[in-house]
N, CA and C atoms as an extended XYZ file, in Angstrom:
564
Properties=species:S:1:pos:R:3:atomname:S:1:resname:S:1:resid:I:1 pbc="F F F"
N       125.224       26.549       75.759 N   MET     1
C       124.034       26.713       76.571 CA  MET     1
C       123.795       25.458       77.387 C   MET     1
N       123.161       25.657       78.505 N   ASN     2
C       122.772       24.559       79.378 CA  ASN     2
C       123.940       23.606       79.599 C   ASN     2
N       123.705       22.323       79.378 N   ASN     3
C       124.754       21.339       79.609 CA  ASN     3
C       125.331       20.798       78.306 C   ASN     3
N       125.382       21.655       77.288 N   GLY     4
C       125.991       21.270       76.020 CA  GLY     4
C       127.504       21.155       76.177 C   GLY     4
N       128.066       19.970       75.993 N   PRO     5
C       129.495       19.785       76.223 CA  PRO     5
C       130.365       20.412       75.131 C   PRO     5
N       131.562       20.782       75.528 N   VAL     6
C       132.588       21.254       74.595 CA  VAL     6
C       133.587       20.127       74.371 C   VAL     6
N       133.995       19.485       75.475 N   ILE     7
C       134.982       18.412       75.409 CA  ILE     7
C       134.460       17.287       74.524 C   ILE     7
N       135.254       16.948       73.506 N   GLY     8
C       134.865       15.912       72.560 CA  GLY     8
C       134.121       16.438       71.347 C   GLY     8
N       133.761       17.722       71.367 N   TYR     9
C       133.011       18.331       70.267 CA  TYR     9
C       133.706       19.593       69.752 C   TYR     9
N       134.972       19.736       70.052 N   GLU    10
C       135.700       20.966       69.723 CA  GLU    10
C       135.656       21.311       68.238 C   GLU    10
N       135.709       20.311       67.375 N   GLU    11
C       135.680       20.585       65.933 CA  GLU    11
C       134.361       21.213       65.500 C   GLU    11
N       133.294       20.910       66.215 N   ASP    12
C       131.971       21.426       65.869 CA  ASP    12
C       131.615       22.709       66.620 C   ASP    12
N       132.025       22.817       67.889 N   VAL    13
C       131.565       23.938       68.715 CA  VAL    13
C       132.684       24.875       69.161 C   VAL    13
N       133.911       24.574       68.781 N   GLY    14
C       135.031       25.423       69.197 CA  GLY    14
C       135.614       24.972       70.517 C   GLY    14
N       136.558       25.740       71.010 N   ARG    15
C       137.269       25.362       72.222 CA  ARG    15
C       137.020       26.315       73.387 C   ARG    15
N       136.278       27.363       73.146 N   ARG    16
C       136.107       28.389       74.174 CA  ARG    16
C       134.626       28.668       74.389 C   ARG    16
N       134.258       28.803       75.649 N   THR    17
C       132.905       29.206       76.010 CA  THR    17
C       133.020       30.462       76.849 C   THR    17
N       132.674       31.597       76.270 N   THR    18
C       132.747       32.857       77.001 CA  THR    18
C       131.620       32.948       78.007 C   THR    18
N       130.395       32.706       77.554 N   PHE    19
C       129.218       32.711       78.420 CA  PHE    19
C       128.500       31.380       78.288 C   PHE    19
N       128.056       30.832       79.413 N   ARG    20
C       127.221       29.639       79.396 CA  ARG    20
C       125.937       29.976       80.133 C   ARG    20
N       124.838       30.083       79.394 N   LEU    21
C       123.542       30.327       80.009 CA  LEU    21
C       122.983       28.998       80.502 C   LEU    21
N       122.389       29.023       81.682 N   PHE    22
C       121.868       27.800       82.285 CA  PHE    22
C       120.740       28.142       83.255 C   PHE    22
N       120.039       27.131       83.686 N   TYR    23
C       119.070       27.229       84.784 CA  TYR    23
C       119.343       26.032       85.689 C   TYR    23
N       118.771       25.973       86.889 N   PRO    24
C       119.167       24.935       87.854 CA  PRO    24
C       119.074       23.502       87.340 C   PRO    24
N       118.100       23.241       86.485 N   GLU    25
C       117.927       21.881       85.984 CA  GLU    25
C       118.865       21.558       84.832 C   GLU    25
N       119.635       22.536       84.357 N   SER    26
C       120.439       22.285       83.154 CA  SER    26
C       121.929       22.562       83.300 C   SER    26
N       122.397       22.920       84.487 N   VAL    27
C       123.799       23.276       84.644 CA  VAL    27
C       124.646       22.020       84.871 C   VAL    27
N       125.887       22.081       84.405 N   PHE    28
C       126.820       20.984       84.665 CA  PHE    28
C       127.077       20.841       86.154 C   PHE    28
N       127.218       19.627       86.620 N   SER    29
C       127.690       19.410       87.985 CA  SER    29
C       128.939       18.528       87.983 C   SER    29
N       129.297       17.978       86.835 N   ASP    30
C       130.498       17.157       86.707 CA  ASP    30
C       131.701       18.068       86.466 C   ASP    30
N       132.691       18.040       87.357 N   PRO    31
C       133.842       18.951       87.238 CA  PRO    31
C       134.657       18.779       85.959 C   PRO    31
N       134.471       17.694       85.226 N   VAL    32
C       135.207       17.525       83.967 CA  VAL    32
C       134.862       18.656       82.989 C   VAL    32
N       133.691       19.268       83.154 N   HIS    33
C       133.242       20.336       82.263 CA  HIS    33
C       133.623       21.730       82.753 C   HIS    33
N       134.336       21.802       83.854 N   TYR    34
C       134.698       23.108       84.415 CA  TYR    34
C       135.666       23.840       83.484 C   TYR    34
N       135.384       25.112       83.251 N   ASP    35
C       136.263       25.985       82.471 CA  ASP    35
C       136.443       27.271       83.270 C   ASP    35
N       137.660       27.563       83.718 N   PRO    36
C       137.871       28.754       84.545 CA  PRO    36
C       137.651       30.065       83.792 C   PRO    36
N       137.581       30.006       82.470 N   ASN    37
C       137.413       31.213       81.661 CA  ASN    37
C       135.970       31.462       81.238 C   ASN    37
N       135.047       30.627       81.688 N   THR    38
C       133.634       30.765       81.342 CA  THR    38
C       132.916       31.604       82.391 C   THR    38
N       132.055       32.492       81.922 N   THR    39
C       131.126       33.185       82.808 CA  THR    39
C       129.804       32.438       82.715 C   THR    39
N       129.370       31.894       83.841 N   ALA    40
C       128.122       31.131       83.898 CA  ALA    40
C       126.991       32.095       84.237 C   ALA    40
N       125.961       32.123       83.388 N   VAL    41
C       124.880       33.095       83.524 CA  VAL    41
C       123.579       32.356       83.837 C   VAL    41
N       123.075       32.576       85.050 N   LEU    42
C       121.825       31.942       85.474 CA  LEU    42
C       120.639       32.659       84.848 C   LEU    42
N       119.811       31.892       84.140 N   VAL    43
C       118.541       32.390       83.605 CA  VAL    43
C       117.479       32.025       84.644 C   VAL    43
N       116.874       33.024       85.242 N   VAL    44
C       115.909       32.804       86.320 CA  VAL    44
C       114.499       32.718       85.730 C   VAL    44
N       113.833       31.610       86.020 N   PHE    45
C       112.447       31.433       85.592 CA  PHE    45
C       111.473       31.511       86.766 C   PHE    45
N       111.974       31.268       87.979 N   LYS    46
C       111.098       31.227       89.150 CA  LYS    46
C       111.908       31.598       90.386 C   LYS    46
N       111.265       32.057       91.441 N   PRO    47
C       112.002       32.440       92.656 CA  PRO    47
C       112.885       31.322       93.219 C   PRO    47
N       112.448       30.070       93.055 N   HIS    48
C       113.226       28.938       93.566 CA  HIS    48
C       114.603       28.849       92.895 C   HIS    48
N       114.732       29.379       91.678 N   ASP    49
C       116.029       29.351       90.999 CA  ASP    49
C       117.060       30.174       91.767 C   ASP    49
N       116.642       31.324       92.265 N   LEU    50
C       117.551       32.173       93.045 CA  LEU    50
C       117.888       31.528       94.392 C   LEU    50
N       116.887       30.936       95.021 N   LYS    51
C       117.125       30.238       96.293 CA  LYS    51
C       118.092       29.089       96.082 C   LYS    51
N       117.926       28.347       95.006 N   TRP    52
C       118.830       27.248       94.657 CA  TRP    52
C       120.261       27.757       94.560 C   TRP    52
N       120.465       28.842       93.822 N   LEU    53
C       121.810       29.387       93.652 CA  LEU    53
C       122.386       29.824       95.004 C   LEU    53
N       121.579       30.525       95.786 N   TRP    54
C       122.031       30.976       97.107 CA  TRP    54
C       122.453       29.782       97.973 C   TRP    54
N       121.622       28.744       97.994 N   ASP    55
C       121.934       27.567       98.808 CA  ASP    55
C       123.244       26.921       98.362 C   ASP    55
N       123.438       26.768       97.069 N   LEU    56
C       124.669       26.142       96.579 CA  LEU    56
C       125.896       26.984       96.903 C   LEU    56
N       125.808       28.283       96.659 N   LEU    57
C       126.968       29.150       96.875 CA  LEU    57
C       127.283       29.349       98.358 C   LEU    57
N       126.276       29.261       99.210 N   SER    58
C       126.514       29.457      100.642 CA  SER    58
C       126.786       28.135      101.365 C   SER    58
N       126.836       27.042      100.604 N   GLY    59
C       127.156       25.752      101.203 CA  GLY    59
C       126.019       25.092      101.935 C   GLY    59
N       124.809       25.587      101.769 N   GLN    60
C       123.659       24.975      102.430 CA  GLN    60
C       123.190       23.768      101.619 C   GLN    60
N       122.609       22.828      102.317 N   ARG    61
C       122.085       21.636      101.662 CA  ARG    61
C       120.726       21.961      101.043 C   ARG    61
N       120.531       21.523       99.808 N   LEU    62
C       119.239       21.730       99.159 CA  LEU    62
C       118.226       20.768       99.769 C   LEU    62
N       117.152       21.316      100.274 N   ILE    63
C       116.132       20.476      100.905 CA  ILE    63
C       114.949       20.277       99.965 C   ILE    63
N       114.440       21.373       99.398 N   ARG    64
C       113.263       21.289       98.531 CA  ARG    64
C       113.693       21.290       97.075 C   ARG    64
N       113.495       20.189       96.406 N   THR    65
C       113.778       20.145       94.972 CA  THR    65
C       112.510       19.906       94.168 C   THR    65
N       111.361       19.798       94.841 N   ASN    66
C       110.108       19.535       94.121 CA  ASN    66
C       109.578       20.764       93.391 C   ASN    66
N       110.206       21.918       93.552 N   ALA    67
C       109.781       23.125       92.836 CA  ALA    67
C       110.364       23.171       91.425 C   ALA    67
N       111.133       22.169       91.067 N   PHE    68
C       111.806       22.134       89.768 CA  PHE    68
C       111.174       21.065       88.888 C   PHE    68
N       111.226       21.264       87.577 N   TRP    69
C       110.585       20.298       86.681 CA  TRP    69
C       111.354       18.992       86.603 C   TRP    69
N       112.661       19.039       86.930 N   LYS    70
C       113.439       17.826       87.150 CA  LYS    70
C       114.486       18.188       88.201 C   LYS    70
N       115.127       17.204       88.740 N   LYS    71
C       116.065       17.456       89.839 CA  LYS    71
C       117.160       18.432       89.392 C   LYS    71
N       117.351       19.512       90.146 N   PRO    72
C       118.408       20.470       89.793 CA  PRO    72
C       119.781       19.945       90.214 C   PRO    72
N       120.808       20.593       89.726 N   ALA    73
C       122.169       20.234       90.140 CA  ALA    73
C       122.274       20.398       91.649 C   ALA    73
N       122.956       19.484       92.287 N   MET    74
C       123.109       19.531       93.738 CA  MET    74
C       124.456       20.132       94.147 C   MET    74
N       125.272       20.461       93.167 N   ARG    75
C       126.523       21.164       93.443 CA  ARG    75
C       126.875       22.001       92.230 C   ARG    75
N       127.662       23.018       92.463 N   MET    76
C       128.029       23.964       91.419 CA  MET    76
C       129.510       23.794       91.098 C   MET    76
N       129.840       23.625       89.817 N   ILE    77
C       131.254       23.496       89.451 CA  ILE    77
C       131.903       24.857       89.255 C   ILE    77
N       131.093       25.896       89.035 N   TYR    78
C       131.647       27.232       88.819 CA  TYR    78
C       131.890       27.925       90.152 C   TYR    78
N       132.897       28.741       90.185 N   LYS    79
C       133.191       29.535       91.378 CA  LYS    79
C       132.255       30.743       91.405 C   LYS    79
N       132.010       31.271       92.594 N   ALA    80
C       131.059       32.371       92.760 CA  ALA    80
C       131.406       33.562       91.873 C   ALA    80
N       132.691       33.853       91.685 N   ASN    81
C       133.067       35.018       90.875 CA  ASN    81
C       132.850       34.801       89.379 C   ASN    81
N       132.506       33.585       88.972 N   GLN    82
C       132.216       33.297       87.559 CA  GLN    82
C       130.727       33.405       87.251 C   GLN    82
N       129.906       33.534       88.256 N   ILE    83
C       128.455       33.441       88.072 CA  ILE    83
C       127.828       34.826       88.011 C   ILE    83
N       126.927       34.983       87.061 N   ARG    84
C       126.122       36.190       86.929 CA  ARG    84
C       124.666       35.749       86.831 C   ARG    84
N       123.774       36.677       87.103 N   ILE    85
C       122.343       36.421       86.941 CA  ILE    85
C       121.859       37.280       85.784 C   ILE    85
N       121.246       36.648       84.800 N   LEU    86
C       120.756       37.362       83.630 CA  LEU    86
C       119.645       38.318       84.031 C   LEU    86
N       119.725       39.524       83.540 N   ASP    87
C       118.671       40.505       83.772 CA  ASP    87
C       117.358       39.922       83.245 C   ASP    87
N       116.338       39.808       84.089 N   PRO    88
C       115.057       39.246       83.647 CA  PRO    88
C       114.431       40.002       82.470 C   PRO    88
N       114.837       41.246       82.244 N   ALA    89
C       114.313       42.000       81.100 CA  ALA    89
C       114.688       41.322       79.781 C   ALA    89
N       115.803       40.624       79.753 N   ILE    90
C       116.224       39.901       78.535 CA  ILE    90
C       115.236       38.769       78.247 C   ILE    90
N       114.924       37.985       79.265 N   THR    91
C       113.968       36.884       79.097 CA  THR    91
C       112.586       37.431       78.765 C   THR    91
N       112.193       38.503       79.439 N   ARG    92
C       110.894       39.131       79.186 CA  ARG    92
C       110.808       39.615       77.739 C   ARG    92
N       111.859       40.245       77.242 N   ARG    93
C       111.848       40.708       75.849 CA  ARG    93
C       111.666       39.533       74.899 C   ARG    93
N       112.420       38.465       75.106 N   ALA    94
C       112.286       37.289       74.234 CA  ALA    94
C       110.881       36.718       74.300 C   ALA    94
N       110.313       36.626       75.499 N   ALA    95
C       109.002       35.989       75.679 CA  ALA    95
C       107.853       36.840       75.182 C   ALA    95
N       107.843       38.100       75.590 N   HIS    96
C       106.644       38.905       75.370 CA  HIS    96
C       106.744       39.864       74.190 C   HIS    96
N       107.898       40.459       73.973 N   GLU    97
C       108.031       41.376       72.834 CA  GLU    97
C       108.280       40.631       71.528 C   GLU    97
N       109.086       39.578       71.582 N   TRP    98
C       109.432       38.873       70.352 CA  TRP    98
C       108.483       37.719       70.040 C   TRP    98
N       108.222       36.867       71.041 N   LEU    99
C       107.368       35.698       70.797 CA  LEU    99
C       105.893       35.979       71.073 C   LEU    99
N       105.600       37.079       71.730 N   HIS   100
C       104.233       37.463       72.074 CA  HIS   100
C       103.534       36.392       72.916 C   HIS   100
N       104.290       35.763       73.816 N   LEU   101
C       103.707       34.786       74.735 CA  LEU   101
C       102.870       35.540       75.768 C   LEU   101
N       101.801       34.930       76.248 N   PRO   102
C       100.979       35.603       77.256 CA  PRO   102
C       101.752       35.773       78.567 C   PRO   102
N       101.334       36.737       79.361 N   THR   103
C       101.978       36.968       80.656 CA  THR   103
C       101.298       36.177       81.770 C   THR   103
N       100.080       35.704       81.510 N   LYS   104
C        99.347       34.912       82.505 CA  LYS   104
C        98.805       33.658       81.841 C   LYS   104
N        98.790       32.581       82.624 N   PHE   105
C        98.312       31.295       82.133 CA  PHE   105
C        97.290       30.745       83.106 C   PHE   105
N        96.342       29.979       82.579 N   ALA   106
C        95.369       29.305       83.440 CA  ALA   106
C        96.103       28.331       84.348 C   ALA   106
N        95.539       28.067       85.507 N   LYS   107
C        96.196       27.233       86.513 CA  LYS   107
C        96.570       25.851       85.969 C   LYS   107
N        95.740       25.267       85.142 N   GLN   108
C        95.989       23.928       84.611 CA  GLN   108
C        96.903       23.946       83.375 C   GLN   108
N        97.234       25.110       82.889 N   GLU   109
C        98.039       25.249       81.676 CA  GLU   109
C        99.524       25.409       82.016 C   GLU   109
N       100.369       24.732       81.238 N   LYS   110
C       101.815       24.896       81.424 CA  LYS   110
C       102.210       26.280       80.917 C   LYS   110
N       102.898       27.071       81.735 N   PRO   111
C       103.335       28.382       81.246 CA  PRO   111
C       104.415       28.214       80.188 C   PRO   111
N       104.290       28.946       79.112 N   LYS   112
C       105.278       28.873       78.033 CA  LYS   112
C       106.353       29.926       78.267 C   LYS   112
N       107.562       29.559       77.896 N   HIS   113
C       108.674       30.498       77.967 CA  HIS   113
C       109.644       30.180       76.846 C   HIS   113
N       110.506       31.123       76.491 N   PRO   114
C       111.457       30.891       75.407 CA  PRO   114
C       112.470       29.809       75.783 C   PRO   114
N       113.029       29.170       74.775 N   THR   115
C       114.120       28.238       75.017 CA  THR   115
C       115.350       29.018       75.478 C   THR   115
N       116.261       28.315       76.109 N   THR   116
C       117.517       28.948       76.510 CA  THR   116
C       118.236       29.491       75.276 C   THR   116
N       118.095       28.799       74.153 N   GLY   117
C       118.716       29.256       72.918 CA  GLY   117
C       118.222       30.623       72.485 C   GLY   117
N       116.901       30.823       72.514 N   LEU   118
C       116.370       32.129       72.115 CA  LEU   118
C       116.737       33.206       73.129 C   LEU   118
N       116.763       32.847       74.400 N   ILE   119
C       117.202       33.806       75.415 CA  ILE   119
C       118.666       34.177       75.172 C   ILE   119
N       119.484       33.199       74.800 N   ALA   120
C       120.899       33.470       74.512 CA  ALA   120
C       121.049       34.399       73.305 C   ALA   120
N       120.226       34.209       72.290 N   ILE   121
C       120.268       35.096       71.124 CA  ILE   121
C       119.884       36.510       71.537 C   ILE   121
N       118.853       36.639       72.351 N   THR   122
C       118.418       37.956       72.837 CA  THR   122
C       119.542       38.622       73.621 C   THR   122
N       120.181       37.865       74.493 N   PHE   123
C       121.323       38.350       75.278 CA  PHE   123
C       122.451       38.794       74.342 C   PHE   123
N       122.775       37.961       73.365 N   ALA   124
C       123.856       38.279       72.427 CA  ALA   124
C       123.563       39.563       71.654 C   ALA   124
N       122.312       39.761       71.259 N   LEU   125
C       121.962       40.981       70.528 CA  LEU   125
C       122.117       42.234       71.390 C   LEU   125
N       122.104       42.066       72.713 N   HIS   126
C       122.302       43.199       73.623 CA  HIS   126
C       123.779       43.524       73.840 C   HIS   126
N       124.663       42.541       73.660 N   ILE   127
C       126.071       42.779       74.004 CA  ILE   127
C       127.038       42.649       72.835 C   ILE   127
N       126.581       42.191       71.686 N   CYS   128
C       127.475       41.946       70.545 CA  CYS   128
C       127.064       42.790       69.344 C   CYS   128
N       128.041       43.164       68.554 N   SER   129
C       127.727       43.914       67.338 CA  SER   129
C       127.291       42.981       66.205 C   SER   129
N       127.798       41.756       66.184 N   ASP   130
C       127.407       40.748       65.190 CA  ASP   130
C       127.035       39.475       65.924 C   ASP   130
N       125.949       38.841       65.490 N   VAL   131
C       125.509       37.584       66.095 CA  VAL   131
C       125.377       36.550       64.987 C   VAL   131
N       126.108       35.447       65.139 N   HIS   132
C       126.062       34.334       64.198 CA  HIS   132
C       125.421       33.140       64.898 C   HIS   132
N       124.561       32.430       64.182 N   LEU   133
C       123.848       31.284       64.738 CA  LEU   133
C       124.270       29.997       64.055 C   LEU   133
N       124.268       28.926       64.828 N   ALA   134
C       124.478       27.586       64.281 CA  ALA   134
C       123.625       26.614       65.072 C   ALA   134
N       122.893       25.760       64.372 N   GLY   135
C       122.152       24.702       65.037 CA  GLY   135
C       120.811       25.081       65.619 C   GLY   135
N       120.136       26.061       65.070 N   PHE   136
C       118.832       26.476       65.615 CA  PHE   136
C       117.682       26.032       64.726 C   PHE   136
N       117.814       24.887       64.094 N   LYS   137
C       116.769       24.404       63.185 CA  LYS   137
C       116.167       23.125       63.749 C   LYS   137
N       114.855       23.113       63.933 N   TYR   138
C       114.166       21.923       64.410 CA  TYR   138
C       113.471       21.246       63.245 C   TYR   138
N       113.465       19.920       63.258 N   ASN   139
C       112.803       19.142       62.223 CA  ASN   139
C       111.437       18.706       62.757 C   ASN   139
N       110.406       19.467       62.409 N   PHE   140
C       109.057       19.186       62.904 CA  PHE   140
C       108.455       17.924       62.286 C   PHE   140
N       108.913       17.539       61.105 N   SER   141
C       108.304       16.402       60.412 CA  SER   141
C       108.814       15.064       60.925 C   SER   141
N       109.925       15.058       61.660 N   ASP   142
C       110.487       13.807       62.170 CA  ASP   142
C       110.619       13.895       63.683 C   ASP   142
N       109.679       13.281       64.383 N   ARG   143
C       109.677       13.332       65.856 CA  ARG   143
C       110.906       12.653       66.455 C   ARG   143
N       111.612       11.838       65.668 N   ASN   144
C       112.799       11.149       66.163 CA  ASN   144
C       114.095       11.876       65.817 C   ASN   144
N       113.986       13.045       65.190 N   SER   145
C       115.211       13.795       64.862 CA  SER   145
C       115.835       14.325       66.152 C   SER   145
N       117.160       14.389       66.162 N   VAL   146
C       117.861       14.805       67.379 CA  VAL   146
C       117.704       16.308       67.602 C   VAL   146
N       117.684       16.695       68.889 N   LEU   147
C       117.540       18.103       69.256 CA  LEU   147
C       118.873       18.837       69.295 C   LEU   147
N       119.915       18.162       69.748 N   HIS   148
C       121.192       18.819       69.974 CA  HIS   148
C       122.324       18.054       69.286 C   HIS   148
N       123.484       18.631       69.262 N   TYR   149
C       124.653       17.976       68.686 CA  TYR   149
C       125.182       16.869       69.602 C   TYR   149
N       124.662       16.751       70.777 N   TYR   150
C       125.084       15.767       71.775 CA  TYR   150
C       123.837       15.066       72.312 C   TYR   150
N       124.011       13.947       72.928 N   GLY   151
C       122.906       13.256       73.602 CA  GLY   151
C       121.912       12.629       72.651 C   GLY   151
N       120.845       12.095       73.240 N   ASN   152
C       119.842       11.349       72.475 CA  ASN   152
C       118.459       11.962       72.520 C   ASN   152
N       118.323       13.176       73.064 N   ASP   153
C       117.008       13.807       73.115 CA  ASP   153
C       116.500       14.048       71.697 C   ASP   153
N       115.203       13.788       71.508 N   THR   154
C       114.613       13.925       70.177 CA  THR   154
C       113.531       14.998       70.171 C   THR   154
N       113.081       15.312       68.984 N   MET   155
C       112.026       16.305       68.792 CA  MET   155
C       110.761       15.928       69.555 C   MET   155
N       110.492       14.643       69.701 N   SER   156
C       109.288       14.225       70.433 CA  SER   156
C       109.338       14.708       71.878 C   SER   156
N       110.510       14.736       72.480 N   LEU   157
C       110.650       15.262       73.840 CA  LEU   157
C       110.299       16.749       73.881 C   LEU   157
N       110.764       17.500       72.904 N   MET   158
C       110.477       18.932       72.838 CA  MET   158
C       108.983       19.169       72.649 C   MET   158
N       108.362       18.362       71.807 N   ILE   159
C       106.928       18.521       71.532 CA  ILE   159
C       106.103       18.193       72.777 C   ILE   159
N       106.422       17.103       73.466 N   GLN   160
C       105.629       16.708       74.639 CA  GLN   160
C       105.897       17.597       75.845 C   GLN   160
N       107.046       18.249       75.908 N   ASN   161
C       107.401       19.108       77.046 CA  ASN   161
C       106.398       20.242       77.206 C   ASN   161
N       105.975       20.872       76.122 N   GLY   162
C       104.912       21.866       76.166 CA  GLY   162
C       105.273       23.222       76.748 C   GLY   162
N       106.495       23.412       77.189 N   TYR   163
C       106.881       24.690       77.784 CA  TYR   163
C       107.337       25.718       76.741 C   TYR   163
N       107.569       25.270       75.531 N   HIS   164
C       108.082       26.167       74.497 CA  HIS   164
C       107.146       26.205       73.296 C   HIS   164
N       107.099       27.351       72.641 N   ASP   165
C       106.379       27.476       71.370 CA  ASP   165
C       107.444       27.479       70.280 C   ASP   165
N       107.855       26.280       69.888 N   ILE   166
C       108.960       26.121       68.942 CA  ILE   166
C       108.607       26.700       67.580 C   ILE   166
N       107.354       26.546       67.154 N   ALA   167
C       106.952       27.101       65.853 CA  ALA   167
C       107.114       28.624       65.863 C   ALA   167
N       106.717       29.282       66.943 N   ALA   168
C       106.873       30.742       67.043 CA  ALA   168
C       108.348       31.121       67.053 C   ALA   168
N       109.167       30.341       67.734 N   GLU   169
C       110.603       30.632       67.753 CA  GLU   169
C       111.215       30.488       66.365 C   GLU   169
N       110.804       29.465       65.629 N   GLN   170
C       111.340       29.268       64.283 CA  GLN   170
C       110.934       30.413       63.350 C   GLN   170
N       109.683       30.889       63.491 N   ARG   171
C       109.248       32.037       62.676 CA  ARG   171
C       110.070       33.278       63.019 C   ARG   171
N       110.302       33.508       64.311 N   LEU   172
C       111.097       34.658       64.736 CA  LEU   172
C       112.530       34.555       64.221 C   LEU   172
N       113.134       33.387       64.332 N   LEU   173
C       114.506       33.212       63.846 CA  LEU   173
C       114.595       33.455       62.340 C   LEU   173
N       113.601       32.976       61.599 N   LYS   174
C       113.585       33.225       60.151 CA  LYS   174
C       113.527       34.726       59.881 C   LYS   174
N       112.704       35.429       60.631 N   GLU   175
C       112.594       36.882       60.465 CA  GLU   175
C       113.923       37.578       60.793 C   GLU   175
N       114.572       37.172       61.875 N   LEU   176
C       115.860       37.764       62.248 CA  LEU   176
C       116.913       37.504       61.177 C   LEU   176
N       116.892       36.313       60.596 N   ILE   177
C       117.836       35.961       59.529 CA  ILE   177
C       117.495       36.725       58.250 C   ILE   177
N       116.209       36.731       57.873 N   ASP   178
C       115.784       37.407       56.643 CA  ASP   178
C       116.083       38.909       56.679 C   ASP   178
N       116.024       39.512       57.867 N   HIS   179
C       116.294       40.942       58.000 CA  HIS   179
C       117.770       41.232       58.322 C   HIS   179
N       118.590       40.190       58.245 N   HIS   180
C       120.056       40.311       58.460 CA  HIS   180
C       120.388       40.872       59.843 C   HIS   180
N       119.546       40.556       60.817 N   ILE   181
C       119.809       40.946       62.205 CA  ILE   181
C       120.787       39.952       62.813 C   ILE   181
N       120.661       38.684       62.421 N   VAL   182
C       121.621       37.642       62.787 CA  VAL   182
C       122.059       36.941       61.515 C   VAL   182
N       123.189       36.260       61.568 N   ILE   183
C       123.705       35.514       60.412 CA  ILE   183
C       123.631       34.041       60.730 C   ILE   183
N       122.970       33.281       59.873 N   ASN   184
C       122.821       31.834       60.053 CA  ASN   184
C       124.007       31.132       59.403 C   ASN   184
N       124.818       30.453       60.200 N   LEU   185
C       125.986       29.754       59.686 CA  LEU   185
C       125.665       28.359       59.161 C   LEU   185
N       124.468       27.866       59.454 N   THR   186
C       124.118       26.504       59.036 CA  THR   186
C       122.977       26.505       58.025 C   THR   186
N       122.911       27.541       57.237 N   GLU   187
C       121.857       27.635       56.223 CA  GLU   187
C       122.039       26.508       55.206 C   GLU   187
N       120.925       25.896       54.863 N   GLU   188
C       120.970       24.762       53.910 CA  GLU   188
C       120.687       25.223       52.512 C   GLU   188
């Protein structure tokens, strides 16, 4: 998902990425991460995400980047035939049917949406007969605990970001695991 690297982490994450879900602020732009066998799936959160993709694929220069929460990728390493756009119904199901997030937010309130991880699980449940999970456990008691198998982002970043309801996601994941809808490979 997003910009989670494979190179250098093969023993932990495998050697193949069939689908890579991403959004403009999280996609790789360094060609070292290019995999010709990966299908890159854009998760659209806002109309600007589609405009961003169109501009990159049509060779236009990105002019407005202030519509993004951080600077989006300015070039695409994937070829146009590798890119798909995730059906928004998948994100909607994760947000509103599973997490019960509101559909409208006050102007001063940050709109909440599912993490790319939960959207990926929702997507996987639509296309796979078996879904196995690894690494979907957050340590709420330690704000300095790492978020991913790579990088230095910590739980404090996730907490201050405010765009996700991590507690609701953890409850949902526990329910999916307890009901044997998904299999947790990293159960402690």
